[in-house]
C-alpha positions in Angstrom: 8.3 17.2 -26.3 10.0 20.5 -26.5 12.5 21.6 -23.9 14.9 24.5 -23.3 14.3 27.7 -25.3 11.7 26.3 -27.6 9.7 24.9 -24.7 9.7 28.3 -23.0 8.7 30.0 -26.2 5.9 27.5 -26.8 4.6 28.1 -23.3 4.7 31.9 -23.9 2.8 31.4 -27.2 0.1 29.5 -25.4 -0.2 32.0 -22.6 -0.3 35.0 -25.0 -2.7 33.3 -27.4 -5.0 32.6 -24.5 -4.8 36.2 -23.3 -5.5 37.6 -26.8 -8.4 35.2 -27.2 -9.8 36.2 -23.9 -9.3 39.9 -24.7 -11.2 39.5 -27.9 -14.1 37.7 -26.1 -14.3 40.4 -23.5 -14.2 43.1 -26.1 -17.0 41.6 -28.1 -19.0 41.0 -25.0 -18.6 44.5 -23.6 -19.7 46.1 -26.8 -22.6 43.7 -27.3 -21.4 42.8 -30.8 -23.5 40.6 -33.1 -22.5 37.0 -33.6 -21.0 37.6 -37.0 -18.5 40.0 -35.5 -17.8 37.5 -32.7 -17.0 35.0 -35.5 -14.7 37.5 -37.3 -12.8 38.3 -34.0 -12.4 34.7 -32.7 -12.3 32.4 -35.8 -8.9 33.6 -37.1 -7.3 32.6 -33.7 -9.3 29.4 -33.3 -8.4 28.1 -36.8 -4.8 27.6 -35.7 -5.7 25.6 -32.5 -5.5 22.1 -34.1 -2.2 22.8 -35.8 -0.7 24.3 -32.6 -1.9 21.2 -30.6 -0.1 19.0 -33.2 3.0 21.2 -33.0 2.8 22.0 -36.7 5.3 24.7 -37.4 3.4 26.0 -40.4 0.5 26.8 -38.1 2.7 29.0 -36.0 4.1 30.7 -39.0 0.6 31.5 -40.3 -0.5 32.6 -36.8 2.3 35.2 -37.0 0.8 36.6 -40.2 -2.7 36.7 -38.6 -1.3 38.4 -35.5 -0.4 41.4 -37.7 -4.1 42.0 -38.5 -4.9 42.0 -34.8 -2.0 44.3 -34.2 -3.2 46.8 -36.7 -6.8 46.7 -35.2 -5.5 47.0 -31.7 -3.1 49.9 -32.4 -5.9 51.7 -34.1 -8.1 51.2 -31.0 -5.3 52.5 -28.8 -5.2 55.8 -30.8 -9.0 56.0 -30.7 -9.2 55.2 -27.0 -6.0 56.3 -25.3 -5.5 54.8 -21.9 -8.2 52.1 -22.3 -7.0 48.9 -20.6 -8.5 46.4 -23.0 -6.6 47.5 -26.1 -3.4 47.8 -24.1 -3.7 44.2 -22.9 -4.5 43.0 -26.4 -1.6 44.9 -27.9 0.8 43.5 -25.4 -0.6 40.0 -25.9 -0.3 40.2 -29.7 3.2 41.5 -29.6 4.3 38.8 -27.2 2.4 36.2 -29.3 4.1 37.3 -32.5 7.6 37.4 -31.0 7.2 34.1 -29.1 5.7 32.2 -32.1 8.4 33.5 -34.4 11.2 32.4 -32.0 9.5 29.1 -31.3 9.5 28.2 -35.0 13.1 29.2 -35.3 14.3 27.2 -32.3 12.0 24.2 -32.8 13.1 23.9 -36.5 16.7 23.8 -35.3 15.9 21.0 -32.8 14.1 19.0 -35.5 17.0 19.4 -37.9 19.5 18.3 -35.3 17.3 15.3 -34.4 17.1 14.4 -38.1 20.8 14.6 -38.5 21.4 12.4 -35.4 18.9 9.9 -36.8 20.6 10.0 -40.2 24.1 9.5 -38.6 22.8 6.6 -36.5 21.3 4.9 -39.5 24.5 4.9 -41.5 
């Protein structure tokens, strides 16, 4: 289990991921989008769910890349609909998600390297 900085970053990732997913669901529902658009909005986020549950750092890294696509789409919506609350919430969520996931990978990788070093030293 993660603790300290990485634990807080992981919690922030889960919260912001949930907010972004909910924002995308509400957006698709409000505009009565067809199912194929729902799939295009939600599947990129849901693909990473199994890896995030397994604490796979590569999943978090790839999630950061996918966040950039959501960021582009949401910033475009902010310019098209200034002051609209849904794109503002989504943009905040995606920025927090990207930053938290990036820092989680960094801090968790350090923890895993330190644990591997301790295990290696104990084995010798």
